[in-house]
C-alpha positions as CSV (number, residue, x, y, z in Angstrom):
1,X,8.3,19.6,-31.0
2,X,7.6,18.6,-27.4
3,X,10.1,19.9,-24.8
4,X,10.0,16.9,-22.5
5,X,9.3,14.0,-24.9
6,X,11.0,12.4,-27.9
7,X,8.5,11.1,-30.4
8,X,10.1,8.6,-32.8
9,X,8.1,7.4,-35.8
10,X,11.0,5.8,-37.5
11,X,9.5,2.3,-37.6
12,X,6.4,1.9,-39.8
13,X,3.2,1.7,-37.7
14,X,5.0,2.2,-34.4
15,X,5.4,5.3,-32.2
16,X,8.1,5.4,-29.5
17,X,7.4,7.9,-26.8
18,X,10.5,8.6,-24.8
19,X,10.2,10.6,-21.6
20,X,13.1,13.1,-21.9
21,X,14.2,14.7,-18.6
22,X,17.2,12.4,-18.0
23,X,18.9,14.6,-15.4
24,X,15.7,14.2,-13.3
25,X,15.4,10.5,-14.1
26,X,12.4,11.6,-16.2
27,X,10.4,12.9,-13.3
28,X,7.1,14.3,-14.4
29,X,6.7,18.1,-14.1
30,X,3.8,20.3,-15.3
31,X,5.2,20.6,-18.9
32,X,5.8,16.9,-19.3
33,X,2.3,16.0,-17.9
34,X,0.6,18.4,-20.3
35,X,2.8,17.4,-23.3
36,X,2.3,13.7,-22.6
37,X,-1.5,14.2,-22.4
38,X,-1.5,15.9,-25.8
39,X,0.8,13.4,-27.5
40,X,-1.2,10.5,-26.2
41,X,-4.5,12.0,-27.5
42,X,-3.0,12.6,-30.9
43,X,-1.4,9.1,-31.0
44,X,-4.7,7.5,-30.2
45,X,-6.5,9.3,-33.0
46,X,-3.8,8.4,-35.6
47,X,-5.0,5.4,-37.6
48,X,-1.5,5.0,-39.0
49,X,-0.2,4.0,-35.5
50,X,-0.7,0.4,-34.7
51,X,1.6,0.0,-31.6
52,X,3.1,2.3,-29.0
53,X,6.3,2.0,-27.0
54,X,6.8,4.1,-23.9
55,X,10.3,4.3,-22.4
56,X,12.7,6.7,-20.7
57,X,15.8,8.6,-21.8
58,X,19.1,8.0,-20.0
59,X,19.3,5.6,-17.1
60,X,15.7,5.9,-15.8
61,X,12.2,5.2,-16.9
62,X,10.4,7.7,-14.7
63,X,11.1,8.6,-11.0
64,X,7.6,9.9,-10.3
65,X,6.3,13.4,-9.9
66,X,8.9,16.2,-9.8
67,X,7.6,17.7,-6.5
68,X,10.5,20.2,-6.3
69,X,10.0,21.7,-9.7
70,X,6.5,20.9,-10.8
71,X,5.4,24.3,-12.0
72,X,2.5,26.7,-11.5
73,X,0.0,24.0,-10.6
74,X,2.0,22.5,-7.8
75,X,0.0,22.1,-4.6
76,X,1.0,22.1,-0.9
77,X,-0.4,20.0,1.9
78,X,-2.1,23.1,3.4
79,X,-3.8,24.1,0.1
80,X,-7.6,23.7,-0.1
81,X,-8.7,20.1,-0.5
82,X,-10.4,20.9,-3.8
83,X,-7.1,22.2,-5.3
84,X,-5.3,19.0,-4.2
85,X,-8.1,16.9,-5.6
86,X,-7.9,18.6,-9.0
87,X,-4.1,18.1,-9.1
88,X,-4.5,14.4,-8.2
89,X,-7.2,14.0,-10.9
90,X,-5.0,15.6,-13.5
91,X,-2.1,13.2,-12.7
92,X,-4.4,10.2,-12.5
93,X,-5.6,11.0,-16.0
94,X,-2.1,10.0,-17.4
95,X,-2.3,6.3,-16.8
96,X,-6.0,6.4,-17.8
97,X,-5.0,7.9,-21.1
98,X,-2.4,5.2,-21.6
99,X,-4.9,2.5,-20.8
100,X,-7.5,4.1,-23.1
101,X,-5.2,4.2,-26.2
102,X,-6.8,1.9,-28.8
103,X,-3.4,0.7,-29.8
104,X,-1.5,-1.9,-27.8
105,X,1.1,-0.2,-25.5
106,X,4.5,-1.7,-24.6
107,X,6.3,-0.2,-21.6
108,X,10.1,-0.7,-22.0
109,X,11.4,-0.1,-18.5
110,X,15.1,0.8,-18.7
111,X,15.8,1.9,-15.1
112,X,14.1,3.3,-11.9
113,X,10.3,3.2,-12.3
114,X,8.7,4.9,-9.3
115,X,5.4,6.4,-8.3
116,X,3.7,8.1,-11.3
117,X,6.2,6.3,-13.5
118,X,5.1,2.9,-12.0
119,X,1.5,3.9,-12.7
120,X,2.3,4.6,-16.3
121,X,4.0,1.3,-16.6
122,X,1.1,-0.6,-15.0
123,X,-1.3,1.0,-17.5
124,X,0.5,-0.5,-20.5
125,X,-0.6,-3.8,-22.1
126,X,2.8,-5.4,-22.2
127,X,5.7,-4.6,-19.9
128,X,9.3,-5.6,-20.5
129,X,12.3,-4.4,-18.5
130,X,16.0,-4.5,-18.4
131,X,18.1,-6.1,-15.6
132,X,18.8,-2.5,-14.5
133,X,15.1,-1.7,-13.9
134,X,13.7,-1.2,-10.4
135,X,10.1,-0.6,-9.4
136,X,8.5,1.1,-6.4
137,X,5.8,3.3,-5.0
138,X,7.3,5.4,-2.3
139,X,4.1,7.4,-1.4
140,X,3.6,5.3,1.7
141,X,7.0,6.3,2.9
142,X,5.9,10.0,2.8
143,X,2.9,9.4,5.0
144,X,0.6,9.2,2.0
145,X,-1.6,6.4,0.7
146,X,0.2,3.9,-1.5
147,X,-2.9,3.7,-3.6
148,X,-2.8,6.3,-6.3
149,X,-3.0,6.8,-10.1
150,X,-4.8,3.5,-10.7
151,X,-2.2,1.4,-8.8
152,X,-4.7,-0.3,-6.5
153,X,-6.6,-1.3,-9.6
154,X,-3.9,-2.5,-11.9
155,X,-1.3,-4.0,-9.6
156,X,-3.3,-6.7,-7.9
157,X,-4.7,-7.7,-11.2
158,X,-1.2,-8.2,-12.5
159,X,0.7,-9.7,-9.6
160,X,-2.1,-10.8,-7.2
161,X,-3.5,-9.1,-4.1
162,X,-0.9,-10.3,-1.6
163,X,2.1,-9.3,-3.7
164,X,0.5,-5.9,-4.5
165,X,-0.2,-5.3,-0.8
166,X,3.5,-6.2,0.0
167,X,4.8,-3.7,-2.5
168,X,2.3,-0.9,-1.8
169,X,2.3,-1.1,2.0
170,X,6.0,-1.2,2.4
171,X,7.1,1.1,-0.4
172,X,10.1,-1.2,-0.9
173,X,12.2,-1.2,-4.1
174,X,11.5,-4.2,-6.3
175,X,14.2,-5.5,-8.6
176,X,13.7,-6.4,-12.3
177,X,14.3,-10.0,-11.4
178,X,11.6,-10.0,-8.8
179,X,9.3,-8.2,-11.1
180,X,9.9,-10.9,-13.7
181,X,9.3,-13.7,-11.2
182,X,6.1,-12.1,-10.0
183,X,4.7,-11.7,-13.5
184,X,4.8,-7.9,-13.5
185,X,6.9,-8.0,-16.8
186,X,6.7,-10.6,-19.6
187,X,10.4,-10.4,-20.4
188,X,13.7,-9.5,-18.6
189,X,16.5,-8.5,-21.0
190,X,20.0,-7.0,-20.8
191,X,20.0,-3.2,-20.9
192,X,21.6,-3.0,-24.3
193,X,18.8,-5.2,-25.8
194,X,15.8,-3.5,-24.3
195,X,15.1,-0.9,-27.0
196,X,15.6,-3.5,-29.8
197,X,13.4,-6.0,-28.2
198,X,10.6,-3.4,-27.6
199,X,10.7,-2.5,-31.2
200,X,10.6,-6.1,-32.3
201,X,7.5,-6.7,-30.2
202,X,5.8,-3.5,-31.4
203,X,6.7,-4.3,-35.1
204,X,5.2,-7.8,-34.7
205,X,2.0,-6.3,-33.4
206,X,2.0,-3.6,-36.0
207,X,2.2,-6.1,-38.9
208,X,-1.0,-7.8,-37.7
209,X,-4.6,-6.6,-38.3
210,X,-5.1,-3.3,-36.3
211,X,-8.7,-4.2,-35.9
212,X,-7.9,-7.6,-34.5
213,X,-5.3,-6.3,-32.1
214,X,-7.5,-3.5,-30.9
215,X,-10.4,-5.8,-30.3
216,X,-8.1,-8.2,-28.4
217,X,-6.9,-5.3,-26.2
218,X,-10.4,-4.3,-25.4
219,X,-11.5,-7.9,-24.6
220,X,-8.6,-8.3,-22.3
221,X,-9.4,-5.1,-20.4
222,X,-13.2,-5.8,-20.2
223,X,-12.9,-9.5,-19.4
224,X,-10.4,-9.0,-16.6
225,X,-13.4,-7.7,-14.7
226,X,-16.1,-9.9,-16.3
227,X,-18.6,-11.3,-13.8
228,X,-18.3,-14.8,-15.3
229,X,-17.3,-16.9,-18.2
230,X,-20.6,-16.4,-20.0
231,X,-20.1,-12.7,-20.2
232,X,-16.5,-13.1,-21.4
233,X,-17.6,-15.5,-24.1
234,X,-20.3,-13.2,-25.3
235,X,-17.8,-10.4,-25.9
236,X,-15.3,-12.8,-27.5
237,X,-17.9,-14.3,-29.8
238,X,-19.1,-10.9,-31.0
239,X,-15.5,-9.6,-31.6
240,X,-14.6,-12.7,-33.5
241,X,-17.7,-12.4,-35.8
242,X,-16.9,-8.7,-36.4
243,X,-13.2,-9.3,-37.2
244,X,-14.0,-12.4,-39.4
245,X,-16.1,-10.1,-41.7
246,X,-13.3,-7.6,-42.5
247,X,-11.5,-7.4,-45.8
248,X,-8.1,-7.8,-44.1
249,X,-9.1,-11.1,-42.4
250,X,-10.4,-12.4,-45.8
251,X,-7.2,-11.4,-47.5
252,X,-5.1,-13.2,-44.8
253,X,-7.1,-16.4,-45.3
254,X,-6.6,-16.6,-49.0
255,X,-4.0,-19.1,-50.2
256,X,-0.7,-17.6,-51.2
């Protein structure tokens, strides 16, 4: 069993991945990074998983990288640039792995969601949060670039360039209410309802055609960057023809 993750398969077709370092607000250390990489790869290859929920144990979602206790691969500012680049690439691979999962991913943000945790959240397909959630990227406050781990790609596409610039260039803490108002999350719920609501969403998706939901996820990702409507329609038309020809689609169209 993973040391830093709780993997819950109690709901048919759904996997809940809970970051499990609650005393550190689920900050990512070397063990968690490697375990999360492995679990995400195994989850993506599991045809029995139709939806994924990512959340945090305790009162936090993820407070970023555990710079004080990362492990043997920790880097210092005076280390060779190539070593610092390799470390950055390994961390950036986490949100990329979340985005590349074939299954729809729901981020259920239960508390502070900062830095690397914010990057994981942004890579999800659906984001919901509790009223206790907060968001931020404090790298700029440490003299670093606020653009890391896919943040400058995902965030402006979700909330718009001006809002993304505000958040990334000031490093300020964003409340759950502001996140909801700006469109970062699709739902804002009371803390005690967050887990249940995330499972409801995941179960709704899991009950649908996996082929249909996965094609929808891919189309959303590709067409966000489509050069024009014609290109977007070309992909949608192809996907619709493919999904229409499946046995599952035929079964769902039969009278009951």
